[in-house]
N, C-alpha and C positions, 0 to 999 in steps of 0.2 A: 590565074585568069579572072578570078572575080575582082581582083584589084584593078585588072585593066579597065574594066567597064564601070568601076566605081566613081572615079572622076567626072567623065562624061556626064553619068547618071545625076551626080550630086548638081553639076553644073546646070542641067535641063531642069531640075527640080528648083534651083535658085531661080531661075529667069521665069519659070512658071508662077514662082511664088511673088516675085516682084510685080509681074503683071497683075495677079490677083489682088494683091495688098492695094495697088493703085487704083483698080476698080471699086474696091472696097471704100477706099478713102473718098473717091469720087461720089458715090453713094451716100456716106457719110454727110459730105457737103451739100449735096442736094436736099437731104433731109433736115438741116440744121440752119442753112443759108438759104432765106427766100428770095434774096434778090439775086438776078442773073448777073450783073455786074460784080457783086459780091463774091459770087461763085468763081466768076474768072480770076479775079485778083487773088483770091486764095488759092487757087489751082495754079496759076501762074509761079506764085511765090513759092509754093511748095515744091513745084519740079524744080524750079531754079536752084533751091537750098538742096534737094535731093542729088540733081546732076553735079552740082558744084562740090558737094562731101564725097559722091561717089569717086568723081575724077580724081579729086586731090588724094584719095586714099590709093586708088589704083595706078595714078601716072605721077604724081609728083611727090608723095612721101616716100616712094621707094628711092629716091635720089637723094634724102636726107640722112645723114650720118644718125647712127642709131645712138640715142642718149643712153646714160647710165643713171639717169635721175628722171622722175616724173614732171614731163612739162606740160605747160598749158595747151599745146597743140595735142599732145596724146589724151590728154585728160578730155578735151572739149571737140576733137576731130576723129581721132583713131578709135579709142574705147569706145564711143557711141554707135560708131560704122560697125565695127566687129560685132557688136550684142547686136546690132540690127540684122547683118547678114546671117548669124548663127540662128536668132531666134524667128525671124520671119521666114528662114527656110524650113526649119523644124516645124513650126506652125502651119505651113502650108501643106505638108507631108500629115499633119493631124486632120487638117480639113479633108484631104483626099480619103485619108481612112474613115473619116465620120461620113462621106459621102458614099462609100462604098457599103458601108452599114446600111445606109438610107435607102440604097436603091432598092432592095427587095420591095420596101413598102411602096414606094412611088410606082413599082413595077404593078403590085397587086391594086393599088387604088385606081391606075389607069384599066386594069381588066375589069374591076369590079363597078366602076365607074361612082365609087362613093368613098369617102375618107373613113378610115379603120380606126382613127384617134379621136378623141374628144378634143375640143379646143383647148381646154385646160392641160391636157397631157402633152398636146403638139406644143405648146406655149413652154411647158416645162422642159421637154426635150430640146428644143431651140435653144433654151437658156442654158442648158447643160451643155450642149454643143459649143456655143460661144466661150463658155468658161474654159472648157477643154483645150480650145484653140489659143485662149490666152495664157495658158501654163507655160510654154516654151519661153515667151516674154519676161513672165515673172521669175522662171528658174533661170533664165540667163542673167537677169539683173542680179539675183542672189549669188550667181557664179562669179560675177563681174565684182561686185561690192563686198563679198564676204567669204564666199565658197575657196578662192585661191588664196585666201591668207589665212583660213582656219587649220594651221598646222596641228597634225597629230603625230605623237611620237609612240612609234610601236615597238614593243618590248618582245623579241622573237628567241626561245631558246633553240639552240641547233644541237642536235646529239651526232657526234662525230666517232666513228668506231677506232680512227687510228690517231686521234688527238693525243699527244704527249702529256703526261700527268701534270706537268708543271702549268699547262694552257686551261686545265679545268677551271671553268667560271670566267675565262677571258672574255672582255666584252669589246666588240668593235661597233662604232657608230658609222652608219652608211647616209650620205648625202648624195644625192643625183640630180642631173637635169635642171641646172642653175638656171640657164637660158637669161644672162645677166641683159637687162635694157631698161625701158622705162618703166615696165609693170613688174620687174624684179631689179630693184636700183641696188647701186653698192651700199646703200645705208640699210636697205632691207636684207641684204644678204649678210650684214654684219650682225643683224639681230639673229639670223639662224646659226651663225657661227656660237654666238653667245648662248643659245640653247643647247647645242650640241657640246661646248665646252663643260656645261653644266651638268650634263649626263655622267662626267668622269669616266668616259670609255678609255679602255687602254689602247687602242687604235682608232685610227678614223679611215674611213675608206670613201673615195669620190669616183663615181663610177660616170664621168662624162657628160658632155653637152653643156659645157661651161658658157659658150657664147651660143648665139644664134646665126645671124649670118653676117655679121661684121666683125671682122678680125680686129678693128681698132678698139673694141670693148673689152680685149683680153686684160689689157691692164688693171681696169676697174675690177674684174672679178677675181685676179690674184691678189690684188692688194686686199680685198674683203676676206678671200678664204685664209690670207695668210695668218690670221688670228686663230686657227684651228691649232689646239694643243692637244697631245697624247703624249703618254710616256713611251710607247712603242712606236710613235710616229705618225705621219700622216701621209698615205699612199693614195695613188689615182690611176684611171685610165682615161682614154680620149673617146668622144662619141663622133656619131655622124655629122652633127652640125659643126664640130670642131674640125671635121676634116672638109666640108664645103666651105668653111670661111677659110680655108688656107690657113690655120693656125695651129696647126699641130707642132710643129718645129719650134715656133718662137713662143707658144703658151708655155710648152714643157720646160723651155729654158727659163721662162720668168719665174716658173713654181719652184724649179730647182733653186733660184737663188734664195727664195724665204723658206727653204728645207721642206718643202713638199716633193715628194719623188712621184712622178709619173712613168709608170710601167709601161714600156712599149715593145711587146714582144719579150719581157724579161721577166725575172724571178727575183725574189728577196727573201733569203731566210729570215723569219721573225723569231729570235732567241731569247730565252729564259735559262740562264746557267747552261747545262749541257743539252737542254732539250730546244726543239725548234719545231715550227711547221712552215711550209712551203707556200708563198703568197706569190701569185702570177698575175701580170697585166698584159691586156693586148689592145692595140688600136680597133676601132669599130670594123667587125667583121661582116663581110658583103653576104646578104641572103637573097633569096628568090623575090622577095617583096621590097628591098632597098639595097643601093649599092654605092659606095662613095668613089669607086672607080679602081684602077689596077693599084697594084702594090699592098694591098689588104688581103687578109685572109679570108677564106670562104667559110662561113658558119657551119656548113654541113661537112666541113673537112678538119678545120684547125691545122693548117699545114705547120709542121714544125713545133708543133707545142708541147710534144712529147719530151723533147729535149729539155724543156723548162721544168718538167714535173720531178718531185723526189721520191724515191722509195722509202716505205717504211714508215711514212709521217703522213699527215693530213696536208692535202692541196687544196688551196682556195684559189678561185679565178676572179679577177675583176674583168669583165665584159660588160660593155655597155649594151650590146645587141643579146636579149635573151635566147635568140635564135640558137646560139652556140651550144645551149644545155644539152640537146640530143647527144651531138659528139662528145661533149665533157663528160657525160655521164657513161659513155660506152668507154671511154678512157680510163675511167675511174677517178675522175677529179672530184674530189669529195664535196665542195660545196662552190657554187657560182653566185657571185653577186652582179646583178644587172639593173638596168633603169629603161630609158628609151620609150616606154610606154606611156608615162604619165598616169599610170592606172587607168586609161583611157580618156582621161580629162574632162571629157563630157560624156558622162557614162550614166547607166540607169540600172547598174548591177544589183541594186536592191529591190529592184522589181524582177529582173532576170539576170543570170550571170552572163547570157548570150547578148545583153543589150549595152555593149561597148564597141565603139568603133575599131578600136586597136584588134579586136579579134579577127578582122579581116586580113591582117599580116602576121599575128602570132597567137596562139593560143597561152602564151604566157603574159597575162595582163597585168596581174599584180599578187603579190603575196607569195606564199611558199610551195613550191613542187617538188615533187620526188620522183624519181627513176631509178631503176637498178643500176647502181654505181654511183649515184650522186644525187645531191639536192641543190636547188635552185631558188633564190628569193629575188624577187622583181619588186625595186622600190619605186613608189609613184612620184618620185620626184618633189621638188619645191617650186618650179617655174613653170610657164606655161609656152604653147608654141601657137601661133595663129591667133585664135581669139582669147584674150587674156581672161579667161574664166575656167572654173572647175566646177563642175556639178557630180556629185555622186563618186568623185575622186579626188578627196582633200590632199592638199600637200603633206609630205610626210619625211620624218627622220626616223631612221630604224636603229635600234639596240640590240645586237646579237649576242647571247650570252653562249659560248661555245662549252659544250659538256660531253665529257667522255662517255660514249654508248655503246 
């Protein structure tokens, strides 16, 4: 239920923020433009630009086919608009919080009839409040220009009691949430492919969301990922955006043509001599917070997955949605690899673990989790959704080393 109220709450916060910043801009104009005519010209010009950019992004940009390389339109119109939407909304929330903290002082000043702060202290607090409200704008610019490109390679040992001896030290590289588009171009993906290949993993796992909304971009992402190489092969599963774009069947076929196997309610024994572990993959599993429609498993039940499991060896599940973990652990699936969350994408978990928007829909935001019966790793992915920014959640390629334990 909290998720149901989130969207209208954020929308109201956005509208309030736009009104607030327009009024602040008006006050700034009055302060610096002495001429009434100059203020009118500046105000009309600013409003015209604001309305034009807003209308373009909301109404017209949606009808443009998604490019798979950065275009001037995306660089000059789309990215600044999305930076403004995020930064101005969060900054307005900061302003509200500052106002609430300031409210007791105003109340006491009204009751006592005098100001409790010296002029110097008042000026200092006002300057600090202004600087604090500016932080989201700076953070948003950082996330756009650097945070979304600041790749981290995470090395994570995984102990599996049922891992066959031949796979002790076996290495799996995981990439997730590619989201090919203007801010994750085909050429940019090839750079990540080269990095993944340089890690010399034994196998590569891809955990979904290759496209975002436009199925026409599928060929570009397949072309880029076709360069992945690993001795034991490249396997993957599909994500919610692949389903929403109606690209599941066609993209799976394209991947198959270049030697990448997408597991769709399937399993594949990974063999080394006489030993093997069992790799499974499923399409996006519907959960309470998100659904891609009928024909997909429910994350809390994972209907039919038992028939894919193998006894007496390690079972590893590729599932884009980390919400499948609870049921997977109940069934004794040793390790689940997921994505979906982008690590929060715009998160402040370095301040508090609770400051990640994704926690509204899942507690499994990023990293390693354990429950009786199994383990889960949630990869932060390399692409972005909505705003092309990452704050506190850098893109990630994970390398797992499987250890008998």
